[in-house]
N, C-alpha and C positions, 0 to 999 in steps of 0.2 A: 143284672139289676136294672129295673126300669127307672129311667130318669124323669122326674116330674117337670112340668114347665117352669121356667124361671119366674121369680117374683116380678111384679110389674115395674118396680123401681130399679131393677138391675139394668146395667148397660147391655146393649146387644152383643151377642157373641162375636169374637174376633174372626176375621176371615183369613188371617195369615197363619200358615202352618209353622209356628215358631219352633216347634220341636222336630222339624223334619230332619231326615238323615243328613249329617254334615257332608259338605262337598269335600272332595279329595284334597284340593289345594285351596289355600286361603285367598290368593290373589291370582287373577288371570295372568298368563305369561306375558302378554303384551304390556301390561301395566308394570310387571317386574322389569321387563326390558327397558321401558321408559325410565323407571326409577334408577336402574343401573347405569343407563346412559347419562342421565343427569348427574349422577354421582361421579362418574368418570370425567365428565366435562368440568365439574367443579374442582376436582383434584387437579386436573390439567391446568385450569386457570390459576389456581393457587401456586402451582409449580412455576408457571410463567412469571407470576408476580414475585415469587421468591428469587428466581433467577435474575430478573430485571432490577431487583431492589438491593443488590449487593452494595455494601457500604463503601463510600469513598474514603481512602486513607492516604492522602498525599505524603504524610510523614512516616508511613509504615514501610521503611526501606528494608529490602530483603538482605540478610547477611549472607555473604558468600566467601569462598576461600580467598579470592583476590588473585589467584594465579592467572597469568596472561600468556602462557607458553604457546597457546594455539591462536592467539590474536596477532595479526600482522602488525609490525611496528608502525607502518604507515597509517594504520587506523588509530592506534593508541595515541600517536603523536599528531594526528591529523585534525581535520575540522569536524564540525557537528553534523554535517550532512553526509550520509554514508550510502553508497550505491554498491550493492553486491550482486547485481544482475549478471546472469550468464557465468557465474562462478568467479567473477572479478571481486575486487575489494578496493574501492576508491572513495576518497573523502574530499570534501570541499569546505572552504571557509568563505565567509562573506567578505567582500572588498572592504578596504579601510573606510572609516567614517560611515558605515552602513549598519543599521540596526533593524533586525526583524523581531517585532514584538510577537510573542506566542503566548497563548492562553490555554491552559489545560482544564479538564474535568467538567466543562460545561456541556450543554447550556443550562443555565439556572434562570428560572423565571423572574427572579428578583435582581440578581447581580449582573447577569449578562446584559440586560438593557442599559444599566447604568454605565457599564464599561463601554458599550457602543456609543452612548452619548458623549463620553469623554473623548473617544477616538474621533468622533465626528467634529467636535469642537476644535480639535487640533489638526484636523484634516490628515489623519493617519490611517493607513490600512494595516491589518494584522492578520496573523494566521491562528485559527482556533482549532485545536485538537479536541474533538468532541468525543464524549462517551456515548456509545450507541444507545444505551437505555435512556439516557437523558434526551438524546436527539429524537428518539421515537416518542417520548412523552411531550416534547415541545418542538414539533416540526416547524411551527411558525417562526420560532427564534432562529432555527437553522436556515430557513428561507430568508429571513431578514439579514443574516450574516452574509449570505451569498449576494443578495440584492444590493447591499451597501458596499460591495467590492472587496470584502474580506475573503480570505482563503480558508478552506476546510481541510482538516487532516483527521486520520483515524487514531483514536486513543483507546481502542478495544470497546467491547460492549458493556462489560461489568467491572472494569478496572481491577483485574486480578493480577497476581504474581504469575507471569507467564512461564517462568522457569519451572514451576511446579505443575504444569499442565501438559497433557499429551499434545502431539502435533495437531491431531484432528480437531481438538477443542480450541486450540489457538486459531486455527483457520476459521472456525465458527465465530469466534470473537471478532475477527476482522470482517468476515463477510456480512455478519448481521449489522455491524456499524455501517458498512458500505450501503446496505439496503436501506437503512434509516436515512442516510444522507441522500440517496437516490430518490426516495419517496418524497423528501422535502424539496429538493432542488433540481432533480432531473439529471444530475451529474455524478460521476465517481471521482475519487481522489487517489493519487498514488503516494501521498505523504502519510507517514505513520510515526507515532511516538509511543514507545512502550511505557506502561505505568512503572514508576519507581526508577526510571532511567535518569541519568544526569549528564555527565560529560563524556567525551570520547575516551579520556584517560582512565575512566572507571570501568570500561568494558573488560570483562574477564572471560576465562574459559567456560564458565557456566552459562553466561548469557550471550556469548558470541554466536552460538547456533541460531539464536532468535534472529539476528541480523542476516545471517546466511539465508534462512528460510524466508524472511521478508523480501529479500532480493529475488529469490526464485518466484515469489508470488507477484513480483512487479512493483514492489514498494520501495520508496526512498525513505530511509530511517533518519529521523531528525532528533538530535539531542540539543544541548544548549551550551553556550559559552559562559553566560552569567545567570545565576539563579537568584531571583529576588527574595526567595524564602518567605513570600508573603503569607503562606499557609500558617506560619508560626506567629503571625501578627506581632512582629517586633517593634512596630511603630513606623510611621510614614518615612521619617528620615532614614532609618536603617534599611527599609525596603529600597529606597532610592540608591543608597550607597551600595547595596548588594547587587543591584541591576546595572550599575554604571560600569562600562568597560574601561580597561586601562589604555591610556594614551589615545591613539586613533584607531585601535583595532576594530574591525567589523565584528559584530556579535549577534548571536541569537539569544534573546533574553526571555526567561521563563517567568510568567505570571500565572495566576489562576482566576477564573471567573466563576467558580463554583466550589463546592466542598466545604462551605462554612461561611463565616462572616467575612466579607470581602470589602468592607468599608475602607480599610487602610489601603487596599489595592487601588480602589477608585481614586482616593485622595493622592496616592503616590503618582499616578499617571499625570495628574495635574501639575506635579512638580518635575517629574522625570522627562516628559516629552519636551517641554520648553527648554529645559536645561541642556538636553542633548542637541536640540536644534541650534542653540546659541553656540555650541561647540562645533557646529558645522556638520552634524550628522544628518543623514537622510534616512527616512523610515520606509521600509519595503516589506513585502510579503516574503515568505521563504522562497517561493518559486522565482520571484523577481530577483532576489539576492543570488540565487543559484544561477540564473541566466547571466547575471553580471560576472559571477565568479568563473563560469565556463567561458565567457567571452574574453576575460583577462587571461585565462590559461591558453586559449587558442585565438589570438587576435585576428587571424586571417579567416576564421570560420564565422559561421552565422548561426551558432547554436542557440536554441531556445528551450528552456526547461518547461515541458508541458506536464503539469501535475493534475490536470482535470480533463475528463473526456465525458461525452454524453452517455447516460445510462440507457440501456435497451428498455423496450417496453416491458419485457418480462421481469427485468430487475426492478423497475419502478413498481410493477404490480406486486411482486414479492415484498418489496419494502413497505407498500401500503398495507399489505396483510399483516406484516410484523407490527406496524404502528397500531393498527386496530386491535391486534391481539394484546398488546401491552395496555392500551387504553381500557379494554374490557377487563383485563386482570386488575388494573388499578381501581377501576370503578367497582368491581366485585368486592375487592378487599375493603374499599371505602364503605360500601353498603354493609358488609359484614361487621365492620367496626362500629357503625351506627347501631346495627342490630345488637351487637355485643353490649353497648352502653344501655340500650333499652332493656335487654334481658337482665343485665345486672341490676338496673334500677328496679325493675319489677320484682326480682328476687329479693332485693333488700326491703322493698315496701311490703311484700307479702310476709317476709320473715318478721318484720316489726309488728305488722298487724296481728299476726298469729300469736306472737309472744305477749303482746299487750292485751288483745281482746280475748284470746283463748284463756289466758291466765285469769283475767277478770271473770270470765264465765265459770271457770273451775272454782274460784274462791267464793263466788256468790252461791253456787250450788252446794258447797260444803260447809256453809254456815250452819251452826247448830239450830238456828231458828228458821231455816229455809223450809217452806212447805208449799206444795202446789195448791193446797186447799184441803178440804175434807177428804179423808181417805176414800179412794175409789174402790167399790166392791161390786159394781154392776157386772153382769155376766159377759163373758168374752167368747167370741167365735174365732177360732184359728183356722185359716185357710192354707192348705198345703197343696200347691199344684205339683204334680209328679209325672214325669215322663221317663221311664226306664231308670228308676232310682232304687233298684233292688238292693244295691250295696249298702245304702244308708237309711232307707225308709223306716225300718223297724226301730232303730235307735232314735231317729228324729221324732217319730210319733210317740214313743214312750216318754221322751223328754218333755214333749208338749202336753200330753194327757196327764202326766204325773206331776205337773207343777203344783206349787203350794197355794195357788190362787183358788178361792172357794168354788167358782163356777166356770169351768172351761169346757167348751165344745170344740172338738177337732173335726174339721171337714177335709178329708183327703180327696182331691179331684184327680183321678187317674186319666191323663190326657192321651188315651190310646196306647198305653205302654205295651210292649211285646215281650217283656221279661218277667211278668208275674208280679209287678209292683203292687197292684191292687190286692192280689191274693195274700201277699205278705202282710199288708196293712190290716186286712180283714182277719187274718189268722191270729192277730194279737188278742182278739176277743175283748178289747177294752170297751167298757160301756159308754164312755163319752166320745167315742170315735165313730164317725160315719165315713164310708167310702162311696164316692160317686164316680161311676165310669162313664166317660164320654168319648166320642171319636176324637182323634187328634185334630186340634184346631188352634194350637198355639197357647203360650203362657197367658197372654191377656184374656183370652177366652176362658181358660181354666180358672183364672182368678175371678172373673165376672160370674162364672157358674157357681163357684164357691160362695161368693157373696149372696147370690140368689138363694142358695140352700142354707145360709147361715141364719140362725135363730135370733141372734142378738145384734145390738147396734154398735158395739165396740168390736172392731174387726182387726185381727192381727194376721199379717201375711208373712209366710215363712217359706223359704226354699226347701225342697225335698231332701237336701243333704245336710241340713242345719240342725245342730244340737243346742237346745236351750238349757240354761241352768235352772234349778228348781224355782228360783224366785224371779226369773226373768220376766214372765208375763205380768206378775204383780207389779214389778217396778216399771215395766214399760207403759202400763195404762194409767199410772198415777198422774201424769200431766193433764189428763182429761178432766181433772178437778177444776181446771181453768177452762171456762166455756169458750174462750177464744181459740183454744188449741184444736186444730183439725187433724193433725198427724204427728206422730212421734217416731223419731229414728233411734234405733237401738245401737249398741256397741258391738260391732262385728269383729270377731277374733279368728285368726287363722289357727285351725286345730292341728293340721298336719305339718309340723315344723321340722320334719326329719330330713329335709333336703335343703340345699343352699337356695334354690329358687323359691321354695316356700318361706324360708327365713327372710328373704328379701321382700316377699309380699307381706310378711308379718310387719316388717319395718314400715312398709308403705301404708298398710292399713292404719297403724298407730299414728303415723305422721300425716300422710296425705289425705286420709279419710276422717279419722276421728278428731284430729286437731283442726282440720278444716271445718268440720261440723260445728265445733265450738265457735269458730270465727263467724261462720255464716249465720248461726242462730243469734249471735249478738247483734249482727247487722239486719236480722229479721228477713233473711233471703236465702235460707237453706234450700238448695236446688234439688236434693235427692234424699228420699227416705229409702234406705237400701232394701232390696228384695229379700235379703236374708233375715231381717228382723225389722218390721215396721208395723205401726198400729195406726188405725184410721177410724174416724167417725163415719158411720154409714151416711149420715146427712151430708157430710162433705164429699164423700165418694159419689153420691147421687148427683150432687150439684156439679161435680166435675165431669159427669158423664161416664163414670166408671173407668176401668183400665182400657186405654186405647191401644189399638194395634197399628197406629199410624207411624210409630217410631219403634226402633229396636231397644229403646230404654224406657219401657213403660213406667218404671218407678220414677224416673226423672220427669217424664211427661206429666204424670198425674200430680206430682209434688208442685211443679210449676203452676199447674191449674189451681191447686189449693191456694197458693200464694196470691195469684191473680184474683181469686175470689175473696180475698181478705182473711183467710184462715192463718193462724199462727202455727208454724212448724218448728218443733223443738227437738233437742237431742237429750236422751237419757243415758248417761254414761254407765250407770249401774245395771242396766238391762243388757246382759251379755248373751251373745249367740256365737256358737263355734261352727265355722264353716270349713269345708274342704277346698283349699286353694289348689289351682292347677299345679301339678308336680313336674310337668314337662314344659319346655319352652314353646312347643307347638301348640299345646292346649292353652297356655297363657296368652299367646298371640291371638288366638281365636276369641278368647273371652274379652281381652282388652280392646281388640278391634271392634267388637260389637258394642262395648260400652262407649268408646270414644265416638264412634259413628252415630250411635243412638243419641248421645248427648248433643251432638251437633244438630241432629234432626229435631230434637226437642227445642233447642234454642231457636232454630229457624221457624218452627211451628208457632212459637209464642212471641215472635218478633213484634207483633202489633202492640204488645205491652209497652214498647218504647214510646208510643205516641198517645197512649190512653191515660185517663185520669184515675184518681182513687188508688186503691190497693194494687190494681193491675199496673198502673203507671209507676207506682213506687218500685214494684219488682222490676219493671222494664228498665227504669233508669238507675237502679241500684244493683239489683241482683244480676240481670243479664250482663251489664258491663263488667262487673266483678268476675263473673264466670268466664266471660270472653277473654278478659285479661289474664286471669290466674289459671283458668282451666284449659284454655285453648292457646292463646297467644304465647304465654310464657313457656309452656312445654314445646311449642313449635319453634320458639327462638332459642331454647336452651341448648340445642345441638351446636349453635354458633359458639357458645362458650367452650365446649369441648374441641370444636374444630380449630378455633383460634389458639387454644392451649396447645394442641398438637403442632400447629403451624409455628407457634412461638418457640416450642422446644426444638424444632428442627432448624428454623431459619432466623429466629430473633434471639433476644437475650434470654438464655435458659434460666438464669437466676431469678430475673424478674417474673418470668412466666411461672416458675415453680412457686414463688411466693404468692402470686395472684391466685393460682389454683389451690394452694393450701388455705389461703384466706377464705375462699369459697367453701372448701371442705369444712373448715372450722365453723363457719356460719351454719352449714347444714347440720353439723354435729351438735352444735348448741341447740338448734331447733329440735333435733331428735331427742336429746337428753330431756328437754322440757316436756316434749310430747310423752315420752316414756314415763316420766315422773307423774304427769297428770293422769296417765292411764294406769298407774301403779304396776308397771311392767318391769321385769328384770332388764338390766342394762346389757346383759351378756350378748344378745344378738347384734349389738351395735358394732362389734368388732368386724362384722362383714360390710359395714357401711362404705369404707373406701373401695372395696371390691365392687360394690353395687354401682359406684360411679363409672366403672370401666365396662361393665357388661349389662346389667339389668336396666340401667337408666337409658342406655343407647337403644335397647330393644323397645322400651316404651316410646322413645322418640319416633322410631320407625313406625310403630303402630299408629301413633297420632298423625304422622305425616301421611301414611297410607289412608287413614280415615278421612283426612282433609281432602286428599285427592279424590277419593271415592265420592265424597259429598259434593265437591265442585263439578265432577263429571256427571253427577246425577245417577250414578249406578245404584242398583239395588243390592243389598247384602242379606244373605240368608242367616238364620239363627244357627249357631254352631253348638251342638250338644257336647258337653264335656264328659269324658269318661271318668266315673267315680270309682273310688276304692273303699269308701266307708271309713276313712281315717279322721273324720272331723272330730271324733270323740277323744282323740289322743291328747289334745291340750286342754280339755275341759276339766281342769282340776278345781277342787273347792278353793274359795277365796274368802278373804275377810270382807264382810259386807257392811255397808253403811245403813243406817235406819231408813225406812221408807218415808218419803216426805210428800 
C-alpha cells in the first residue's frame, strides 16, 4: 500500500522506535547490584537499631530456682565486690562508714545531667554502670562523667537477662560496652554489674557461672548492699530509707539515672547525701572503697585497686565505629519515622479527597437532568496504532467498526509489524476500516500518521489490544458538546481476569485509575487520557503539537499540553474499553516501569507551568503538585509503611503494629468498596486485597523506585512490547447502561 503524504496540520513523525524489540532484561545488572546493596545496608541499619534499642526493665527480675549448692559460702555470705580471677572466689566489703553511690542504666540525656549537678553540689564522686547502647548514643555524657571524677562500669550493651544468652553473646555485650566507653573517654574499665543482679546472698547456681566467666575476662563483679528501689518511684522518703545502711556498715548503694522518670531519685540525693555525712559517712567510688578494703585486709601491703586502664588506638577506633553505626541507625529510623508520618498523612488526605470529590463527581454525572449539551453526532475517526497485534487486532477492529455510533471511520496504522497484523485487519473486509502500513517508527509516530489520514475532527485513539463495547464511542464523544472540552478519558477495564496478577490489576484500575480520574476532573487537572480509550479534538491536538516522542508516556504528555493550553479534560465513566492486562509479573514490571518513567519525564517536560500564568500556571500550581504528591511521592514513601510495619512486628509492640496495619488496610478497603460501587463492579475480587498488600503493592513500589533512579541518573529507557494472548474480550460482558447525556 502506498502511503500518501501527511496532512499539513499533523505533527511530524516520531523518531523514536517505540515498538522496537524488547531488551532481555529490564534493568542493567550494575543498577540491580546498587539497589540490592542499598537494601542490604538498610536492613543492616535497622537490625543495628533494633539491637541497640532493647527496652530497659529494671524491675524485670528473672525468676530462678534459688539453689546455691555450687556457690561458695564465702561468696553468699560475703561482700558486694566479687573477684573470680584465675579460678579464685573472693569477695570484699567496704569499710565502715563508707558509702559508694552507684547508678545503673544510664546515661540519660535528661536525668544523668541532673544527677551530676546534685553530686557536684554535695562534692561527691560516684560509680556509673553504663548501658553500652546509651553510652554510644550519648558519648558526651560518658566523657563528662569521667571528666568530673566519676567512675565507669559495664552494665552490658542492651540490658538483657544474661542467663538466657550463650557465652559468645555475653562477651559481645561486654566488649561493645567497653568500646563505647573507650570511644568516649579513651579508657577501659574492669568493673561490671549484671542486669537484674542484687545482693551477694541472691547469687544462685544459675547465675554463678556469670561471675566465674566475668573473672576469667578480667572483671570485678559489683553488686549492692542497699537498693534504693527508686525505679518503683515509692516517694523520696522511702527511697532514702531503702538506701540508708544499718548502723555504721559500709555499703554500696544502688540508684538509677535512666530507665524512666528519675525526679524522685534526684530529690532523694538532696536528702540522702547530707544525712549520711551528718552520720559520719564518707562517699567514695567503688575502686576507692575496694582499695581501702584491701588495705584493711592487708595493713602491711600497699594494694591499690586499679579498675581503669588506657584503651589502645584500635579499641578507640572500633568504639568510634560503633558509636557512628548507632548514630546512623538512630538517624535512619528517625527519618523513616518522619517519612512514615508524611506517608500516612498523604494517604489520609488522598483517601478523603477521593471519597469526597469522586463521590461528588459520580453524583453530579448520574443526575437525571445531567447533559453535556446537545447530542453529539459528528463523524468520528478512530486511530489504532498496531505493532505485532495479531492476537487481538481482529476483535479490536470489529468492536470499533461495529459500534452503534452513526459515522465511524477506523484507521489502523500498522507500525512495521512482522506478524501479519495488517493482513488480518484488511482481511476483515469492513467498509469503514482503512489500513495504513508504515515503517516502524514508534507509537507516537503511528498515532500522528493516523491523525494525518483521519477524515474527521473528532479523534478517538485506541490501543491495538482493546475491545470497545457497542456504545463506547457514542458515549465517549458526548462531552464534546461542551466547546471547552478538548479531550475525554474513557473507562478502562481489565478483560483477562483469570489470574491473580490480572485481578490485582483490575482492583488497581478501578481504584487507582478510574477513582483518581474522578478526583482529577473535579480539580480540573486530569493528567492522563489513557491510550486504551481516549478522544480528542483535532484542533486541540494540533495546538499541542500532536503526539510527542519526547517521553515514554505520550498520552500523559499530550494531556498535560491540553491542560496548559486551557482545554478541559474530562472522564466519561460509561464509555468502557476492555484491555488485556499483563498476565505475568515480568511483563507487568516492563509496562509499569515505562508508565512511571514516562510520567516523570512528562512532569519534568512541563515543569515551566509552575511559574507561568493563565491555564498553564493553574495546571502547574495545582495539577503538577497533586500528581507529584499522590502519583510519585506517596508511592515512593509507601514502602516505609510496610518496612516499619515489619520492623514493628519483629522488634516493637506487635499488638500496636497489627492494629496500625489493620487500620491502614481498613482505610484502603473502604476506598476500594466506594470505588467498586461507583464503577458498578462486583465486590468479589476484593477478597484478594489483603494479598495485594503483601505482593503486588511491593512490586509497584520497586517499579516506581527504579523509575525514579533511572530518571535521576538520566538513563534512557526503551519501549517494552508486551506479549498479547487476545484475552481482552473475556470480561467484556453486556452491562446495564445509563442514558447518553
